[in-house]
C-alpha positions as CSV (number, residue, x, y, z in Angstrom):
1,M,-19.9,-30.5,12.0
2,S,-19.8,-26.9,10.5
3,H,-18.8,-26.0,7.0
4,I,-15.4,-23.7,6.8
5,E,-15.0,-22.0,3.5
6,V,-11.4,-22.2,1.9
7,F,-10.5,-21.0,-1.6
8,S,-7.7,-22.5,-3.5
9,I,-4.5,-20.4,-4.5
10,K,-6.2,-19.6,-8.2
11,E,-9.7,-19.2,-6.6
12,T,-7.7,-16.7,-3.5
13,S,-5.5,-14.6,-6.4
14,E,-9.2,-14.1,-8.3
15,R,-10.5,-12.2,-4.9
16,A,-7.9,-10.7,-3.4
17,G,-6.5,-9.1,-6.8
18,L,-3.0,-10.3,-6.5
19,S,-1.0,-12.6,-8.7
20,E,-0.7,-16.5,-7.5
21,D,3.3,-15.3,-7.4
22,T,2.2,-12.3,-5.5
23,I,0.9,-14.2,-2.6
24,R,3.7,-17.1,-2.7
25,Y,5.9,-14.1,-2.3
26,Y,4.6,-12.3,0.8
27,E,4.4,-15.7,2.6
28,K,8.2,-16.0,2.1
29,I,9.1,-12.3,3.3
30,G,6.2,-13.4,6.6
31,L,4.1,-10.3,5.5
32,L,1.2,-13.3,5.6
33,P,1.5,-16.7,7.3
34,R,1.7,-19.2,5.6
35,A,-1.1,-20.8,3.8
36,E,-2.3,-23.9,5.4
37,R,-2.3,-27.0,3.5
38,K,-4.7,-29.9,1.8
39,A,-3.5,-33.2,2.3
40,N,-1.8,-33.4,-1.2
41,R,-0.1,-29.9,-0.3
42,H,-1.8,-27.6,-2.2
43,R,-2.4,-24.0,-0.4
44,V,-5.7,-23.4,0.9
45,Y,-7.2,-20.2,2.0
46,R,-9.7,-18.7,3.6
47,P,-12.0,-15.3,3.8
48,E,-9.9,-13.2,6.5
49,D,-6.6,-14.5,4.8
50,I,-8.5,-12.5,1.9
51,H,-9.2,-9.5,3.7
52,T,-5.0,-9.2,4.9
53,M,-4.3,-9.7,0.9
54,K,-7.0,-7.0,0.1
55,L,-5.5,-4.4,3.0
56,I,-2.0,-5.3,1.8
57,T,-3.7,-3.4,-1.6
58,C,-4.7,-1.0,0.1
59,L,-1.9,-0.1,2.3
60,K,0.5,-0.4,-0.7
61,K,-1.6,2.5,-2.8
62,T,-1.0,4.4,0.3
63,G,2.7,4.1,-0.7
64,M,3.9,2.2,2.8
65,S,6.6,0.3,2.4
66,L,5.6,-3.4,2.6
67,E,8.1,-3.8,5.7
68,E,6.1,-1.1,7.4
69,M,3.1,-2.9,6.4
70,K,4.1,-5.8,8.6
71,P,3.1,-4.4,11.7
72,Y,-0.6,-3.8,10.9
73,L,-0.7,-7.1,9.4
74,Q,-0.3,-9.0,12.2
75,M,-3.2,-6.8,14.8
76,S,-6.2,-8.4,14.4
77,M,-8.8,-6.5,11.8
78,D,-11.6,-5.3,14.5
79,S,-8.3,-4.4,16.4
80,D,-9.2,-0.4,17.9
81,L,-6.4,1.3,16.8
82,A,-6.1,3.6,20.4
83,D,-4.7,0.3,22.0
84,F,-1.6,0.4,19.9
85,P,0.0,3.7,20.2
86,E,2.9,3.0,18.0
87,E,1.0,1.8,15.3
88,R,-1.1,4.6,15.3
89,E,1.7,7.2,15.6
90,M,3.4,5.8,12.2
91,L,-0.5,5.5,10.9
92,V,0.0,9.7,11.8
93,N,3.7,10.0,10.4
94,H,2.7,8.7,6.8
95,R,0.0,10.5,6.4
96,K,1.9,13.3,7.4
97,K,4.5,11.7,4.7
98,V,1.2,11.2,2.3
99,E,0.0,15.3,2.5
100,A,3.8,16.7,2.0
101,Q,3.5,15.0,-1.4
102,I,0.7,15.9,-1.7
103,A,1.9,19.5,-1.2
104,S,4.9,18.2,-4.3
105,L,2.5,17.3,-6.3
106,Q,0.3,20.6,-5.9
107,Q,3.2,22.8,-7.0
108,V,4.2,20.8,-10.2
109,V,0.4,21.1,-11.5
110,D,0.6,25.3,-10.5
111,F,3.6,25.2,-12.5
112,I,2.4,23.8,-15.9
113,D,-0.7,25.9,-15.4
114,E,1.3,28.7,-14.7
115,K,3.1,27.9,-18.4
116,L,0.1,27.1,-19.5
117,D,-1.6,30.4,-18.8
118,K,1.4,32.7,-19.9
119,R,1.5,30.4,-23.3
120,S,4.6,30.3,-22.6
121,M,8.0,28.6,-21.2
122,Y,9.9,31.5,-21.0
123,P,12.3,30.6,-17.5
124,D,11.1,31.9,-15.0
125,E,11.6,31.3,-11.3
126,C,11.0,28.0,-10.4
127,S,8.7,28.3,-8.1
128,I,8.7,24.0,-7.3
129,T,10.9,24.4,-3.9
130,E,13.3,21.3,-3.1
131,E,12.0,20.9,0.5
132,N,8.6,19.9,-1.1
133,Q,10.0,18.7,-4.1
134,M,9.5,14.8,-4.8
135,S,12.4,12.1,-5.3
136,V,12.3,10.0,-8.4
137,F,11.8,6.7,-6.5
138,E,9.0,8.7,-4.5
139,K,6.6,9.5,-7.5
140,K,7.8,6.1,-8.9
141,N,6.0,4.9,-4.9
142,L,3.3,7.4,-5.8
143,F,1.9,5.6,-9.0
144,S,3.1,2.2,-8.2
């Protein structure tokens, strides 16, 4: 009989880089499946659960909302995105959104550089266009 490696929530938390409360919350909202339980009702996790948690962390760093992540987490880890055209298109659109955020931030950097180069805060015309200007909410998500 083969031994299946399982981890406590504390061990999983350390390996996945998430707090125990975050893991419980992700289970509660359906982002992660409910953990298996030992006879004593303690949660146990498998290596693939930890991989999923690490994927959530990476997707979150891209600015993707927890709700937007759900379709990707329902795929198996070795799925081919070409077999999921809707999810692939969503990822392409997310990439475009991130590119727009980069362009917006570049305008901000250019404006700051211009002020530093001129050594003046004289109110020139603002080169930051409104269509590229990120909202406070978008900026907060970008750095979360």
